[in-house]
N, C-alpha and C positions, 0 to 999 in steps of 0.2 A: 611416494610422490615422484613425478618425473622431474629430473634436473635438466635445466636448459641454460647454457652459457652464451651470453652475447648474441641473442637471436638477431638475424638480419631483419631490417625493417620490412623487407618483402615477405617475410615469413610470419609477421606479427598476427595477421588474420587467422592463420592456422594455429599458431601457438596459443592464442587467446580464445579459441573456439569453445563455446559452451557445450555441455552434453546435449545432444539433439534427441528429439523424440518424434516418432511418426504420429500424426494426429488424424490421418484420413479415416481410420476405423472408428476413432473416438467421435468424430464429427457425425458419422452416421447414427451412432447410438444416441448422441445428444439430441439430434433432430427428432428422432423417434419419440424420445421421452418428452421433449418440449411439446410436440403435437398432441400427445396423449394427455398431458397435464392441462393444456389449453382447452381441450374438449371435455375432459372428464373430471377435472378438478381434484378434490380430495380423494376420490376413488383411485385415481392414478398415483397420487402421492403415497397413499397407504400400500398400494400394490408394489411400488418400487422400494419403499422402506422395508417391506417384508423380503423382497428379492435381494437387496444389497446389504441391509443391516441385520437381516435374520430375525425380525420381530414384528408381530402383528399389533397394531395400536388402534384402539377405539377412539382415543382422544389425542390429537397432535399438540395441544397446548399444555405447557407446564403450568400446573395449578398453584394456587396460593399455598396449599398444604405442602406441595413439593418444594416451593421456595423456602418455607420455614424449615423443612427437613434438611435442605441443603445447608442452610445457615448454621444449623446445629451440628452438622457433621464436619464443618471446617474448624481447624484448630485455631486457638486465639493467636498463635504465632503467625499463621498464614493470614489471618484477618488483618493483623497489624501491618504485615508486609504489603498487602494489597492496598490498605488505606494510605500508607506512606507513598506508594507508587501513584495512587489516585491524586493525592495532594500535589505531587510534583508535576504530573501530567497536566492537571488543571491550571497550575501556575504558569507553565510554559505556554499552553494554548490560549489561556485568557489574555496573555500579553500580546497575542497576535491580532486582537481586535483593532480595527481601524475606524476612524471617524469619517463622517460624510465629507467628501471632497467637493468644494464649490469653486467655480471659476467663471468670471465674466469675460468671455472670449472677445467680445466687441461690446461697446457701449449699448446697453439694452438687450444683450443676449446672454442670459444666465444659464450655465450648464452645471449639473452636479451628478455625482455618482454615489449611490448608496448600495449596501449589501443586504440581501434578504436570504433567509435560510431556505434550503431545499426542504419541502414539507415532509416528504415520506422517504425514509432511509431504510434500506435492508442491510443487515450485517450477517455475514457468514463466518462461523467459527468452527474450524475442524475439531473433531473429537479424536478417537483412536488412542494410540500409545502416547501421544503428546498433546493433550487437550490444551489449547492455547487460550487460557483464560486471560492472559496478559493482553491479548489482542482485543478482548472485550473492552478493556480500559482504553486502549489506544484509539478505538473507533467510536465508542459510545460517549466518552467524555467530551471530545470536541463536537460531536453531533448535538449533545445537550447544550453545550456552551453557545453553539451557533443559533440555537432556538428551533431546531427541527421538531415539528409537532408530533411526529410518529416515528418511533424507532422500533423496528421489528428484527428480532434475532433468530436465526436458524442454526441448529447444531445437531449432528447425527446422534441418535440414541444408541445405547449399547444393547446387548442381547436381552437385558431385563427391561428395556424400554425406558431407560433413564439417561439423562444428560449428566456429565461430570458436575458434581456439586459446586466446584470452584467457578465453573462457567456460569452457573445459575446465580451464585452469590454475587459475582462481579457484575452481572447483567442487572440484577435487582438494585445493587448499590449505585449503579450509574443511571437508573431511571428508565430502563428499557420498557416499552409499553407492552410488548408481547414476546414471550420466549416460546419457540416452537421446536418440537422434536423431529426435525426434518434435516436430512443431510444430502450431500451429493448433487447430482444434476437436477433431481426433482425439487430440491430446495430453491435452486436458482430459477427454475421454471416457474415455481409457485410464486416467487417474489416478482417475476416478470409479468405474469398474466393475472395473478390473484386467483384464489380459490375460495370455497366456502369458509375456510379457516385462515388461510394465509392472505394478508392484505397485499395488494399490488403496490409497489414502491416506484419512486422516480430514479433512484440511484442505488447501486449495490456495491458494498465494500467487503473486503476480507480475502484472506488467502485460501488456498485449497489445493488439492491434487490436480493432475492434468485434466481430469474430467470436469472438475469445477472451473478450472481456467478456461477451457473451451466453451463451457456453458455460459460463463460471464461474457465472453466475446460474442456469442450468439445472441445474448440478451440485448446487445446494442442494436441489433437489427429490428428489434421490436420496440424501439423508442425508450429503452431504459439505459441510463448512463452507468458506467462503472468507474471505480477509483483509478485504475490503471491496468495496462497489460501486465500480467504477472507470470513468473516462472519459478524455477527452483531457487532456493536461497543461495547466496554467494557472498564471499568476503575476499578482499584483496588487502594485504598488509605489506607496507614498506618498512624495512628495518635495516639498521647497520650494527656495528659492533657495540654501540651504546645501549642496545636493547637487551632484554632478558630473554634468553632462548626458551626458558620454561614458560614464561608468560605468553610468548608468541605462539608456541605450540598449542597452548591451551585455547587461545583465541581461534586458531585455525580449526581445531577439533570442535569448538563450540558450534561452528557452522556446519562442519562435516556430519555431525550427528543428527542434523535436521532430516536428511533423507538421502537415499542412494544417488539421487541426481543432483545433489548440492555440489558446489565447486568452491575450493579455496585456493588462493594463489599467494605466494610470498615472493616479493621482489626485493633484492638486496644488492648492495655494492660490495658485499663481503662474501667470498666463497666459503671461508671457514665458518661464518655464522650460519650459512645454509646447512652445513654439515651438523652443527650443534643442534639446530632445530629438528633436523631429520631424526637424530637420536632421541630427542625429547618426545617427538610425536610417537615413536615406537613405544617408548616407556609408558606414556600416558594412555595411549590407545589400548594397551593390553588389559587395563583394568576398568575400561568404560563399560557401563551396563548396555549401551547401544553400540558396542564395538562392531558388530556385523554391519550395521548401517554405515557407521563412520568409515569403515575400511573400504566399502564400495565407493563412497564419495571421495576418499583420498586417491583412488585410482583415476578420478577425473581431474585431479589437482596437480599443481606444478610449483616447483621452486625455480625461480628465474634470477640469474645473475646478470647484472649490467655494470658497466665500468664507472658510470657517473650519475649524479642526481638528475641532470637534465634529461638523459635518456630514460631513466626510471619514471620521471613524471610524464613524459610523452607516452610511454607504453601504458601507464595507469589511466591517463585520459582517453586513450584509445579503447581501453577495456570498459570504462564507465561502470565501476563496481557499485553494487547495492550498498555494501558496507565497506568503508575505507579506513584502515587504522594506520596512523603515522607514529612510528617509534624510531626516530632518528635524531641526531644531534642538531641538524639544520632543519628543524620542523617548520620554521616560517616559510621556507622555500616551497614546501609542499602545501601548506595551508593557503598561501597566497596564490599558488599556481594551479590548484585542483579546480577544474570546471565541470567535470563529469563524475558525480558520485551522489548516491542517495543520502547517506549520512556519514559524517567524518568523526573519527575518534582519535584524540591527540594525546600522546604521552604514554609512558609505561604503566600508568595506573588508571587508564581509561579503557577497560575491556568493552568489547562490543555488547556483552551481556548487560551492561549498564543501560544502554539504549533500548535493549529488548524489554527491560522491566521497569526501571525506577528512576532514571536520571531526569526524565520529563519530556525528552524528545520523542517523536513518533517512530515506531518500528515498522510501519507499513510503508514499504519503499519500492521504487522501481528496480526490477531485475532484468537480466538478459540484455543489458546494454541500453535499456530505456532511460537510464539516468542522463543520457545525452539530450533527451527531449522532455522528460517528465520530472515533476517534483514528487517528493514523498507526501503522504497524507498530512494535512495541516488544517487549521481552522477554516480556511477558505475553501477546502475541498467539500465542505458541507453547506457552502453558500453560493449565491449567484450575485454578480455585480450588475446592477441596473442603472441606466443613465436617464436623467431627466433634463428637460430644458423648458425655459419660459422666456418668451420673446416679447418685448414691449413694442409700442408703435415706433419708437425711435430705433429699436433694434432691427425690425423688419425693413425699415428704410435704409439702415446701414448695410445690411447684407443682401437685400432683395435683388438688386441688379445683378450681383454675382450669381445668385441662384438662377435667375432668368436666363442669363447667358449660358451657364453650364447645362441647364435642362434643354435649352434649344439646340445646343451643340450635340447632345445625345439623342435628339429627336423625340423627346418626351414632352409633348405640348401640354398635357394635363398638369404635369409637374410645374411648368412655367406659369400656367393659368392660376394655380393655387396661390402663387405669390403676386402675380400681376393684378388680380382682383383686389387683394388686400392693399397693395400700393395705390391703386386707383381710388380706393375708398378714403384714403388719407389726404388726397389732394384737395 
């Protein structure tokens, strides 16, 4: 990891730069696949599944037999872990439900807000070397709690034409309506347009590689919403001499092993602590099964020394990390002062892994600095707020003249007439 001492404020933008990727070539590929899926449906889906996943599939849908088989193949220990995580995620997200909000803004003018579920949800779950069955829980549990009537899950098949059994088990446990053996760009295109087998949805959730990310962004041009702009996973940790160097190194590596384009940053007011963490990273990295991936990510990562907490907090808010860990004596200063972060982890015994799996908070979070504008996935992500109003005779008399005056000033006579006719009928 690159060490940086007291970076000048004018250099922060360069110091905090994320690993960049060129997407021009990707966009061309995404457009081509989208157009083919739109016109040819399942034929195109199967063609690209064969091309990218190396398997020919007659049936894209995971059958009830395959669901039973997956459940049998999962160990009791893993089932217990998944069910504990499910319980905690349900508790935290169920608590986010809000009641109808009602206000009489003027006598006779009643306004209220209610939330309604988004009916059709698409969930994308990556497969490969790190099948993210935990993300199934994070997305499908709140979707079910919100009352979404149709939840469709897509995940890429392996060379044998199967989805990881833990993904299938978690999806079935969470009440997913349909599980499909489709990955990559073609999955996002299928959810966007609908095919003979893949239902069209209103909003798409879930992480993925750069191809999936660009595909989700393109889906928005065809009237489909997405959870948020997404990028490689990232973590920023602030620590001082009260922190445990071994713990800190393990947290940094837990994100570094996600992918070669992941980024981790340690900010500290102690130069000696940075040195200790650097030693620990080398020691732990040497025995990681995903060492090659983590090493590449570490090349994109930084150890930053600053002289005081105020400067540290300013640089952290400028970065806007997806995950932010606080391991300092003066933790309240950072807890109260952080405004740009996806999810915050406080104290020496709160690893980022807890939020990834089983504490109850959601791990689908804004990356690439989008924490400055976006929230992580929550119950409201699966709902829409709708407003209602009911105006009595007294109410229209109380606000009618104001409406007439404003409509006339904007040159919208029909707007004014809609009120004037009602007021005249009450005289």
